[in-house]
C-alpha positions in Angstrom: 0.0 0.0 0.0 1.3 3.4 -0.9 2.4 5.7 2.0 0.2 8.8 2.3 1.8 12.0 3.5 -0.7 14.5 5.0 0.6 18.0 5.5 -0.9 20.8 7.4 -0.4 24.1 5.7 0.2 27.1 8.0 3.3 26.9 10.3 4.0 23.4 8.8 4.8 23.9 5.1 5.6 27.6 5.6 5.9 30.2 8.4 2.6 31.8 8.8 3.2 33.2 12.3 5.7 35.8 11.1 3.5 37.9 8.8 0.1 36.2 8.1 -1.3 35.2 11.4 -1.0 38.6 13.1 -3.0 40.2 10.2 -5.5 37.3 10.1 -6.0 37.5 13.9 -6.8 41.2 13.7 -9.2 40.5 10.8 -11.0 37.9 12.9 -11.2 40.1 15.9 -12.6 42.9 13.7 -15.1 40.5 12.2 -16.4 39.6 15.7 -16.6 43.3 16.7 -18.7 44.0 13.6 -20.9 41.0 13.6 -21.5 40.7 17.4 -21.3 44.3 18.3 -18.4 43.8 20.7 -15.6 46.0 21.8 -12.1 45.0 20.8 -10.9 43.4 24.1 -14.0 41.3 24.4 -13.9 40.3 20.7 -10.2 39.4 21.1 -10.9 37.3 24.2 -13.8 35.5 22.5 -11.7 34.7 19.4 -9.0 33.2 21.6 -11.5 31.3 23.7 -13.1 29.6 20.7 -9.7 28.7 19.3 -8.7 27.1 22.5 -11.9 25.2 23.0 -12.6 24.1 19.4 -9.3 24.4 17.6 -10.8 27.0 15.3 -12.5 30.3 16.0 -15.0 29.7 13.2 -16.4 26.6 14.8 -17.2 28.5 18.0 -18.8 31.3 16.0 -21.0 28.8 14.0 -22.0 26.8 17.1 -22.9 29.7 19.4 -23.7 32.6 17.1 -25.0 31.1 13.8 -22.2 32.7 11.8 -22.2 32.0 8.1 -18.8 30.2 7.5 -18.4 31.3 3.9 -18.9 35.0 4.8 -16.5 34.7 7.8 -13.8 33.1 5.6 -14.2 35.5 2.8 -14.0 38.5 5.1 -11.0 37.3 7.2 -8.8 35.8 4.5 -8.7 38.7 1.9 -4.9 39.3 2.5 -4.4 41.5 -0.6 -0.7 41.7 -0.1 -0.2 37.9 0.5 2.7 37.7 -1.9 4.7 39.9 0.4 3.7 37.9 3.5 4.6 34.4 2.4 8.1 33.4 3.4 9.8 31.3 0.8 11.7 28.2 1.8 14.5 27.0 -0.3 14.6 23.3 -1.2 11.0 22.8 -0.1 9.8 21.6 -3.5 12.8 19.4 -4.0 12.2 17.8 -0.6 8.5 17.2 -1.1 9.1 15.7 -4.6 11.7 13.3 -3.1 9.1 11.7 -0.8 7.7 8.4 -2.1 3.9 8.0 -1.9 0.8 10.1 -2.1 0.9 13.7 -0.8 -1.9 16.0 0.2 -2.6 19.1 2.2 -5.2 19.1 5.1 -5.9 22.6 6.4 -8.3 24.5 8.5 -7.9 27.4 6.0 -10.3 28.1 3.2 -9.4 26.6 -0.2 -8.9 29.9 -2.0 -6.3 31.0 0.6 -4.6 27.6 0.7 -4.2 27.6 -3.1 -2.8 31.1 -3.2 -0.2 30.2 -0.6 0.8 26.9 -2.3 1.1 28.6 -5.6 3.2 31.4 -4.1 5.4 28.6 -2.6 5.5 27.0 -6.0 4.4 23.6 -4.6 0.7 23.4 -5.5 1.5 20.8 -8.2 3.2 18.5 -5.7 -0.1 17.6 -4.0 -2.9 15.4 -5.4 -5.5 17.0 -3.1 -6.0 20.2 -1.1 -8.5 19.2 1.7 -9.6 22.6 3.1 -12.1 23.5 5.8 -14.9 23.5 3.3 -14.0 19.9 2.4 -14.6 18.9 6.0 -18.0 20.6 5.9 -16.5 22.9 8.5 -15.5 20.2 11.0 -12.1 21.7 11.4 -9.2 20.0 12.9 -8.9 18.6 15.6 -12.4 17.2 15.0 -12.3 13.5 14.2 -15.1 14.0 11.8 -12.9 16.1 9.5 -10.2 13.4 9.5 -12.7 10.7 8.8 -14.2 12.6 5.9 -10.6 13.0 4.5 -9.9 9.3 4.8 -13.2 8.5 3.0 -12.4 10.9 0.3 -8.9 9.4 -0.4 -10.1 5.9 0.2 -7.4 5.1 2.7 -6.9 3.6 6.1 -5.4 5.8 8.9 -2.6 3.3 9.4 -1.3 4.2 5.8 -1.0 7.9 6.7 1.7 10.1 8.2 0.4 13.4 9.6 2.7 16.5 9.8 1.3 19.3 11.9 2.3 22.1 14.2 -0.9 21.6 16.2 -0.8 19.1 19.0 -4.6 18.7 19.3 -4.8 17.8 15.7 -1.9 15.3 16.0 -3.6 13.7 19.0 -6.7 13.0 16.9 -4.5 11.7 14.1 -2.8 9.3 16.5 -6.0 8.2 18.0 -7.3 7.2 14.6 -4.1 5.2 13.9 -1.9 7.6 11.9 1.8 8.1 12.4 2.5 11.7 13.7 5.2 14.2 13.1 5.1 17.5 15.1 6.7 20.5 13.4 7.9 22.6 16.4 10.9 24.1 18.0 9.7 23.0 21.5 11.7 20.2 23.1 9.1 18.3 25.1 7.5 15.6 22.8 4.1 14.2 24.0 3.8 10.4 23.8 1.2 10.6 20.9 3.9 12.3 18.7 6.2 9.8 16.9 8.8 12.4 15.7 9.4 16.1 16.4 11.1 18.2 13.7 12.1 21.8 13.9 11.3 22.2 10.2 9.5 20.2 7.6 12.8 20.2 5.6 14.3 17.9 8.3 11.9 15.2 7.1 14.7 13.8 5.0 16.7 13.1 8.2 14.4 10.5 9.7 13.5 7.0 8.6 9.9 5.9 8.7 
């Protein structure tokens, strides 16, 4: 059976924390202020609360406030100067192409944003599938329902998959389903549900799986 590499996008395949996440977080806070008539501190706190509880701000807004997910994603992911915000990584495409097996992206981001980033990184053609938050029917990671929908879509068993992520809750779900797990992080303490910890996705060539 062919090995299946499942890559998260932001802070896994590229550094989103440097330039993209600060702008996106401000956009999400502004969205909550506008839609729920909140002041900035309360909106900021609510955004963080939902992210901690559900793994995605959108899931909390949908569950508790009836937010239209398509409107939310459109308004918060405009990022008109995205080409200036994406940090290029040398050798990334070469490394990805050297991996044997199927390769796909599984992200909580909307498809349009994910495709823009992958094209800017010049790696969109490496992946057979971009499984976005719309693909999960908005059951964002770490929800097991999103993972199960992905496995059904690619017609694969979890045991055939290797998940690469910066998010520990998502990796915990992946491991519980039977996937092998690789944590992309500079932190040193590795939880027992993580099989490998790498400081960069480029270090993937240094381990044997």
